[in-house]
C-alpha atoms as a printed R data frame, in Angstrom:
    type eleno elety resid chain resno       x      y       z
1   ATOM     1    CA   MET     A     1   0.000  0.000   0.000
2   ATOM     2    CA   LYS     A     2   2.876  2.294   0.790
3   ATOM     3    CA   HIS     A     3   4.274  1.740  -2.717
4   ATOM     4    CA   ASN     A     4   0.910  2.685  -4.273
5   ATOM     5    CA   TRP     A     5   0.996  6.096  -2.605
6   ATOM     6    CA   ILE     A     6   4.510  6.707  -3.835
7   ATOM     7    CA   LEU     A     7   3.467  5.695  -7.361
8   ATOM     8    CA   ILE     A     8   0.446  8.036  -7.232
9   ATOM     9    CA   ILE     A     9   2.618 10.945  -6.010
10  ATOM    10    CA   VAL     A    10   5.198 10.325  -8.781
11  ATOM    11    CA   VAL     A    11   2.473 10.175 -11.478
12  ATOM    12    CA   LEU     A    12   0.858 13.387 -10.170
13  ATOM    13    CA   ALA     A    13   4.241 15.116 -10.062
14  ATOM    14    CA   LEU     A    14   4.829 14.152 -13.698
15  ATOM    15    CA   PHE     A    15   1.462 15.556 -14.767
16  ATOM    16    CA   VAL     A    16   1.957 18.802 -12.882
17  ATOM    17    CA   SER     A    17   5.530 19.328 -14.105
18  ATOM    18    CA   CYS     A    18   4.746 18.733 -17.794
19  ATOM    19    CA   LYS     A    19   3.063 22.119 -18.393
20  ATOM    20    CA   ASP     A    20   4.362 24.577 -20.959
21  ATOM    21    CA   GLU     A    21   6.786 26.941 -19.350
22  ATOM    22    CA   VAL     A    22   5.557 30.545 -19.240
23  ATOM    23    CA   LEU     A    23   8.203 32.977 -20.421
24  ATOM    24    CA   PRO     A    24   7.983 36.741 -20.075
25  ATOM    25    CA   LYS     A    25   7.667 38.658 -23.328
26  ATOM    26    CA   PRO     A    26  10.766 40.580 -24.357
27  ATOM    27    CA   LYS     A    27  10.590 44.371 -24.298
28  ATOM    28    CA   ALA     A    28   9.622 45.782 -27.669
29  ATOM    29    CA   MET     A    29   8.815 49.123 -29.208
30  ATOM    30    CA   LEU     A    30   5.945 49.890 -31.525
31  ATOM    31    CA   ARG     A    31   7.267 50.539 -35.004
32  ATOM    32    CA   LEU     A    32   5.476 53.272 -36.869
33  ATOM    33    CA   ASP     A    33   6.630 53.951 -40.398
34  ATOM    34    CA   TYR     A    34   5.305 56.941 -42.268
35  ATOM    35    CA   PRO     A    35   5.736 57.539 -45.996
36  ATOM    36    CA   ASN     A    36   8.397 59.941 -47.212
37  ATOM    37    CA   ALA     A    37   7.110 63.481 -47.279
38  ATOM    38    CA   GLU     A    38   6.190 65.008 -50.616
39  ATOM    39    CA   TYR     A    39   5.548 68.727 -50.799
40  ATOM    40    CA   LYS     A    40   3.538 71.139 -52.922
41  ATOM    41    CA   ASP     A    41   2.808 74.873 -52.752
42  ATOM    42    CA   LEU     A    42   0.167 75.971 -50.273
43  ATOM    43    CA   PRO     A    43  -3.080 76.429 -52.263
44  ATOM    44    CA   ALA     A    44  -4.345 79.374 -50.203
45  ATOM    45    CA   ASP     A    45  -4.947 82.995 -51.115
46  ATOM    46    CA   CYS     A    46  -3.037 84.474 -48.188
47  ATOM    47    CA   SER     A    47  -0.226 86.963 -47.592
48  ATOM    48    CA   TYR     A    48   2.202 84.066 -47.278
49  ATOM    49    CA   THR     A    49   2.972 80.719 -48.841
50  ATOM    50    CA   PHE     A    50   5.063 77.681 -47.924
51  ATOM    51    CA   ASP     A    51   5.658 74.059 -48.893
52  ATOM    52    CA   LEU     A    52   2.819 71.835 -47.748
53  ATOM    53    CA   ASN     A    53   3.084 68.095 -47.070
54  ATOM    54    CA   THR     A    54   0.704 66.242 -49.396
55  ATOM    55    CA   LEU     A    55  -0.345 63.990 -46.480
56  ATOM    56    CA   SER     A    56  -1.953 66.944 -44.727
57  ATOM    57    CA   GLU     A    57  -5.460 68.228 -45.316
58  ATOM    58    CA   VAL     A    58  -5.773 72.030 -45.289
59  ATOM    59    CA   LYS     A    59  -8.665 73.801 -43.592
60  ATOM    60    CA   GLU     A    60  -8.535 77.547 -44.254
61  ATOM    61    CA   ASN     A    61 -10.309 80.285 -42.293
62  ATOM    62    CA   LYS     A    62 -11.208 83.729 -43.659
63  ATOM    63    CA   ASP     A    63  -8.338 85.449 -41.842
64  ATOM    64    CA   CYS     A    64  -5.700 83.135 -43.444
65  ATOM    65    CA   SER     A    65  -5.391 81.024 -40.323
66  ATOM    66    CA   LEU     A    66  -4.988 77.367 -41.261
67  ATOM    67    CA   VAL     A    67  -5.305 73.915 -39.780
68  ATOM    68    CA   LEU     A    68  -3.047 71.326 -41.402
69  ATOM    69    CA   ASP     A    69  -4.675 68.058 -40.399
70  ATOM    70    CA   TYR     A    70  -2.693 64.784 -40.455
71  ATOM    71    CA   PRO     A    71  -5.342 62.034 -40.037
72  ATOM    72    CA   MET     A    72  -2.777 59.211 -40.271
73  ATOM    73    CA   MET     A    73  -0.903 60.616 -37.259
74  ATOM    74    CA   LYS     A    74  -3.950 61.933 -35.424
75  ATOM    75    CA   GLY     A    75  -2.468 65.390 -35.144
76  ATOM    76    CA   SER     A    76  -2.710 68.894 -36.553
77  ATOM    77    CA   ILE     A    77  -0.554 71.946 -37.075
78  ATOM    78    CA   TYR     A    78  -2.486 75.117 -36.280
79  ATOM    79    CA   ILE     A    79  -1.235 78.210 -38.118
80  ATOM    80    CA   THR     A    80  -2.409 81.707 -37.226
81  ATOM    81    CA   TYR     A    81  -1.787 84.841 -39.273
82  ATOM    82    CA   LYS     A    82  -1.842 88.347 -37.805
83  ATOM    83    CA   PRO     A    83  -0.984 91.593 -39.573
84  ATOM    84    CA   VAL     A    84   1.615 93.748 -37.843
85  ATOM    85    CA   LYS     A    85   0.203 97.191 -37.013
86  ATOM    86    CA   ASP     A    86   2.390 98.777 -34.317
87  ATOM    87    CA   ASN     A    87   1.785 95.630 -32.241
88  ATOM    88    CA   LEU     A    88   4.935 93.586 -32.942
89  ATOM    89    CA   ASN     A    89   6.037 93.561 -29.288
90  ATOM    90    CA   THR     A    90   2.616 92.295 -28.183
91  ATOM    91    CA   LEU     A    91   2.591 89.592 -30.865
92  ATOM    92    CA   LEU     A    92   6.112 88.451 -29.914
93  ATOM    93    CA   THR     A    93   5.276 88.408 -26.204
94  ATOM    94    CA   ASP     A    94   2.085 86.413 -26.805
95  ATOM    95    CA   ALA     A    95   3.880 83.856 -29.013
96  ATOM    96    CA   GLN     A    96   6.689 83.375 -26.495
97  ATOM    97    CA   LYS     A    97   4.263 83.163 -23.569
98  ATOM    98    CA   LEU     A    98   2.174 80.533 -25.380
99  ATOM    99    CA   SER     A    99   5.258 78.367 -25.870
100 ATOM   100    CA   TYR     A   100   6.233 78.553 -22.214
101 ATOM   101    CA   GLU     A   101   2.745 77.743 -20.919
102 ATOM   102    CA   HIS     A   102   3.715 74.109 -21.577
103 ATOM   103    CA   VAL     A   103   6.641 74.246 -19.142
104 ATOM   104    CA   VAL     A   104   4.457 72.701 -16.410
105 ATOM   105    CA   LYS     A   105   4.251 69.341 -18.211
106 ATOM   106    CA   ALA     A   106   7.308 69.606 -20.468
107 ATOM   107    CA   ASP     A   107  10.618 67.985 -19.615
108 ATOM   108    CA   ASN     A   108  12.495 70.508 -21.746
109 ATOM   109    CA   ILE     A   109  11.855 73.352 -24.191
110 ATOM   110    CA   VAL     A   110  14.605 74.095 -26.689
111 ATOM   111    CA   GLU     A   111  14.590 77.443 -28.500
112 ATOM   112    CA   GLN     A   112  16.085 77.543 -31.981
113 ATOM   113    CA   PRO     A   113  16.250 80.953 -33.709
114 ATOM   114    CA   PHE     A   114  15.451 81.091 -37.406
115 ATOM   115    CA   VAL     A   115  16.790 83.721 -39.816
116 ATOM   116    CA   ASN     A   116  16.202 83.912 -43.575
117 ATOM   117    CA   SER     A   117  17.312 87.464 -44.317
118 ATOM   118    CA   SER     A   118  17.119 87.057 -48.114
119 ATOM   119    CA   ASP     A   119  13.321 86.489 -47.884
120 ATOM   120    CA   GLY     A   120  12.754 88.626 -44.780
121 ATOM   121    CA   VAL     A   121  11.627 85.761 -42.546
122 ATOM   122    CA   TYR     A   122  12.740 85.801 -38.910
123 ATOM   123    CA   GLY     A   123  11.473 83.717 -36.038
124 ATOM   124    CA   MET     A   124  11.878 81.076 -33.382
125 ATOM   125    CA   PHE     A   125  11.213 77.328 -33.265
126 ATOM   126    CA   TYR     A   126  10.373 75.733 -29.894
127 ATOM   127    CA   GLU     A   127  10.897 71.993 -29.537
128 ATOM   128    CA   VAL     A   128   8.993 70.663 -26.539
129 ATOM   129    CA   SER     A   129   9.831 67.286 -25.020
130 ATOM   130    CA   GLY     A   130   7.749 65.494 -22.414
131 ATOM   131    CA   ASN     A   131   4.019 65.058 -21.874
132 ATOM   132    CA   ALA     A   132   3.095 68.603 -22.903
133 ATOM   133    CA   ALA     A   133   0.007 69.363 -24.965
134 ATOM   134    CA   SER     A   134   2.060 70.734 -27.877
135 ATOM   135    CA   GLN     A   135   5.277 69.098 -29.109
136 ATOM   136    CA   SER     A   136   6.517 72.090 -31.095
137 ATOM   137    CA   GLN     A   137   5.648 75.695 -31.729
138 ATOM   138    CA   PHE     A   138   7.028 78.486 -33.853
139 ATOM   139    CA   TYR     A   139   6.575 82.038 -34.937
140 ATOM   140    CA   VAL     A   140   7.905 83.925 -37.969
141 ATOM   141    CA   THR     A   141   7.645 87.558 -38.977
142 ATOM   142    CA   ASP     A   142   9.029 90.112 -41.376
143 ATOM   143    CA   SER     A   143   8.913 92.629 -38.466
144 ATOM   144    CA   ILE     A   144   6.941 95.102 -40.610
145 ATOM   145    CA   ASN     A   145   3.700 93.643 -42.006
146 ATOM   146    CA   HIS     A   146   3.254 89.937 -41.236
147 ATOM   147    CA   PHE     A   147   3.276 87.627 -38.205
148 ATOM   148    CA   VAL     A   148   2.606 83.864 -38.343
149 ATOM   149    CA   THR     A   149   2.501 81.436 -35.416
150 ATOM   150    CA   GLY     A   150   2.157 77.675 -35.493
151 ATOM   151    CA   SER     A   151   1.548 74.903 -32.963
152 ATOM   152    CA   LEU     A   152   1.581 71.121 -33.246
153 ATOM   153    CA   TYR     A   153  -1.119 69.247 -31.319
154 ATOM   154    CA   PHE     A   154  -2.290 65.627 -31.199
155 ATOM   155    CA   TYR     A   155  -5.874 64.422 -30.717
156 ATOM   156    CA   ALA     A   156  -4.925 62.242 -27.742
157 ATOM   157    CA   LYS     A   157  -3.828 62.778 -24.162
158 ATOM   158    CA   PRO     A   158  -0.100 63.492 -24.391
159 ATOM   159    CA   ASN     A   159   2.096 60.457 -23.809
160 ATOM   160    CA   TYR     A   160   5.505 61.419 -25.138
161 ATOM   161    CA   ASP     A   161   6.729 57.857 -25.716
162 ATOM   162    CA   SER     A   162   3.661 56.931 -27.750
163 ATOM   163    CA   ILE     A   163   3.510 59.997 -29.973
164 ATOM   164    CA   LEU     A   164   7.260 60.423 -30.460
165 ATOM   165    CA   PRO     A   165   7.474 58.967 -34.031
166 ATOM   166    CA   ALA     A   166   4.562 61.095 -35.229
167 ATOM   167    CA   ALA     A   167   5.924 64.139 -33.374
168 ATOM   168    CA   PHE     A   168   9.318 63.806 -35.099
169 ATOM   169    CA   TYR     A   169   7.648 63.446 -38.504
170 ATOM   170    CA   MET     A   170   5.428 66.476 -37.994
171 ATOM   171    CA   GLN     A   171   8.247 68.556 -36.458
172 ATOM   172    CA   LYS     A   172  10.123 68.098 -39.738
173 ATOM   173    CA   ASP     A   173   7.080 69.558 -41.496
174 ATOM   174    CA   VAL     A   174   6.999 72.487 -39.065
175 ATOM   175    CA   ARG     A   175  10.650 73.191 -39.851
176 ATOM   176    CA   ARG     A   176   9.912 72.885 -43.575
177 ATOM   177    CA   ILE     A   177   7.079 75.408 -43.195
178 ATOM   178    CA   MET     A   178   9.463 77.866 -41.537
179 ATOM   179    CA   GLU     A   179  12.247 77.289 -44.075
180 ATOM   180    CA   THR     A   180  10.022 77.680 -47.140
181 ATOM   181    CA   LEU     A   181   7.697 80.442 -45.895
182 ATOM   182    CA   ARG     A   182   7.643 83.444 -48.241
183 ATOM   183    CA   TRP     A   183   5.707 86.662 -48.020
184 ATOM   184    CA   LYS     A   184   3.564 87.534 -51.021
185 ATOM   185    CA   LYS     A   185   3.868 91.052 -52.394
């Protein structure tokens, strides 16, 4: 009888130990590939023009403010136009203040001046890292007649790690907007 119990325990041990071993999944990152950017002229009747990514959908307001919508990335670049009429200091202060309102959630804000003296375009690009609402902002002006600001926003609650690939892609477009912006005569 004693040998029967030992046999039963050995058989049960074999059944219990023959399960598939559970292994933890290795760490992985989500891979998001976006197509190479192709650009065309902005099809708007405004005081300015720039190269526009063909992936974006343009929504134009009467005052030449635009929304460049990127449905694939669930984000938009909001562009606002203001004429300069003895209010340049106010416009500059407002644009700089708007960029630094994100400092509460941002890990870092990097300022990068922009100068294109041959076309009369001067401004600042703000790259925001961290869980801020906007991942980049900019303003450009000719200091005499025109002032344009832009902000990049996503449709989701900010999670920097998740939106990083889309943020990098769209930040390149923001830089392209600044680099190719021209004032119409």
